[in-house]
N, C-alpha and C positions, 0 to 999 in steps of 0.2 A: 573655460570653467571647467572646474571639475565634477562629475558624473558617478556617481555611488555605481557599483558596479554589481548586477546580480549575474549570479550561474546557477542556472536548474541540471538538474544528477539525471532530466529528461527529457527527450526530444520535445516543446510546446507544440498546444496547438496554434496555425498562425495567427490569429484574433487575439491567443494572449499573450503572443510574442511580441508581439505589434500595441496590445495595452502596456507593456512596458517601459517599448523604448514612447511613445509619445507625449509619455507623466515625466521625459527626461530620463533616464535613466538608461544606465547603459549593461546589456547584455547577452551574457555564452551562455549554451545551455550546448552538455554532452550526457550521451547510457552513457549512467556509470556502472552499469550494467548489462547482460543480456542474456535474456529469453530463447528457451531452443525447445520446442516442444518434446514431447514426450511416446513414442511406445505405447499406447494403454489396453489391454479389452474390457470395454465395457462389463463390468461386473452384473451378477440379477437387481435386479428391483428388492431395495428397501428401505427403511421405515421413513427414514431420514436423512437425507444428503444434506453435505457441509461446504458453504466455498467459502475460505477467509481469501481469496483475491483476483480481481477481475484473468490476471491470466490466468487459473486454473476452470474460472468459471468459460471461459471463452476458446478451450482449451475441450471440453464438458459439453459446451450446447452445441459442438457437427452432431454429434450426439446423441441431444439432449431428448426423443424420443421415451427413449430408457428415465427420464428424468418424471417422467408429467405421472405413480404413482405410489413416488416419495415423497412426504417434504420435505421442503425446502428450505434452509436457516445458511443465513447468507449476514457475513464482516461485508456493511459499505454501501454509499450510495450506490456509485458507481459499478460494481456485481448485481447490486436489484437493478437496475435500470438494463440492465446487458439480459437479466434475465426475465425483465419484459418485456419487450421487444421483441424477447419471444415465445412470446406469452406463457412461461412458467409465475405464478403468484410464490410469492414466499411468505410459509408463513409468518419468518420475522425475519430482519436485515437491526443488525444491531450498528454503533459506531466498531466498534475495536471487538479481538475476541476475548476480553475478561468478560465485558458483555452478554456476549452468547453462552460461552458459558455459566455465568451467572442463570441465561433461561433457560442449556437443557439442563441443568442440574433441578431444574421442576421437574419436567416432565416428564414422559411414556420412558417407567425404570428398566422395561421388558423390555424396548426397541434396540433397533437395531437403527447403526448409525457406518453413514458414509462421510468421509472424509476428503475429498479429491485438492489434494496441496501439490506444494513446490519440493525439489530438494532441501533448501534452506528453509522449510517452516518450522516453527517453536514449537515448540516438544509441549508447553504450558498444556491445551491441548488432552493427546494423547495421555499424560501425568490422571491428568484429572480423572477420563474417563478408565484407568485399568482401574487407581485408588477405588470410586466404585462398583467398576465390576459391569461396568455397561459390553455392551456390546457390540463391538468395535475393528473394523478396518480402516487405514489409510492407502489412498494409492496415488501411489504422485505423476502430474498428467503435466511435465515439464521442469526442467532443470534449472538452476539463476546462475550467470558466471561473471564477478567481479569484471571489468573494462584495462584496468591496470593502467591508468592513465596523470599523470600530471601534466598540470594547469601552471600553468605558467606565467600565467593573472595572480594576484590576488584581490580574491572577488571582497568587496562587502557584505553580500548575503551569497548567502548558498542555501538553496532551495531544494530537500528531503524530500524522499517519497517509500522512502520505506527501509530496515533495518539493512537488508541487502547492500542498498545503495551507500545508505553510509558507512557502514564496514568496506566498502571498494573508493568510496571517495578520500576517508580519513589514514589507508591503507601509504600511499601515494602524496601525500596533501596534507597540511597543514589546514589549522581554523581557530587558531587563538586570535586573530585578529575578525575574525568574522561572527556574524550574526548569524543565525542556522532558524529557517523557518518549516518546522515540521507537518509531513501529512500526518500524523497522530504518536497518540504517549510513548509506541510502543518503537515506533520509529523515532523517537525524541531520544527512545531509554535507552538506542547504539551504539550513541554518543561517548566514546571513549572520553575524548581530551574536552582542555574545556575554551567555547568557544567566549564571543562578548558576549551577550545572551542567545537566547533559547526558542523559539518562539512556535506555541502547538496548535495547531488548529480540533476546535469541539467538535467540527465536523466536518470527520477529514473529506476534500471532498479540494479539487484541483484549480480550479477556479477562484474561490473563496482562499484557498494558500496565495496564489500572485497576488490580490487584495489587498492580501494586508504585506506584505508583503512591500509594494506600493506606500501601500498608505504608509505603512511604520519611517521612510522616508519622504514622502514629503511632509510630514510632520517634523521629523529632524532640518528639513533643510528653513524650516518657517519658527522652530526654536531661537 
C-alpha cells in the first residue's frame, strides 16, 4: 500500500516522528543546515535586546546575567519559552520579524538596540534601523552552513523550518512534485522553485507544523 512520504529538513523529537508514522505516513529526516556557535564578547547592557532565532537565544543564554538590565524582544514562541525557562520575561514576542519591526518603530526612539543573530540573518531589521537612525548593533553568535545533501527519494511533502533550510534543500533537490510546509512566511518566501502547494503556519510552531502536514494527507486519503 502506498504511503505518502514526509521529509523533515531538521531532526524532530521522537514523539513527533512517531506521530507521523502512527498516522500511516512514511517518514525521513536530515539536518539541511549545520549550526555552529561563534565565540563572542557580551557587550555592555543596552536598553533593548533582540532575539530572532532559537539558535541565537541558546547561544546568549549562557551569559544571561547580562540581560537582566535590558528589555528583551523576541521572534517566536520557542525563543520565548527558552527565555522564560531562564527567568527572563520578554517585553514583546511576535510571530515574525515584520511584526517585531512594527513594534520597534513605535517605541523608545532614543533607546539602544542590540540584535543577537546568525551570519545568515535577513537584512530587513538592520535596514529599517538605519533609516530610522536608531542606535543599533548586531552581534553574530552562530553561523549556518548548508548540508549539501541530495535526497534519493521523492517526498510527498517537505517540512521547512528556516530560509537557510529552504536554500540548502533546493540547491540539490527538486520540489516540483512536492507539497511544502513552512514554519512561517519568511521561510515560505525563500522558496525559489514552484512546488505543488505551499502551506504556511500562522503561529510558528514545530508541533503544529507536523500536525498540519498529517492532517493534510489524512484528508487527501479520504477525499
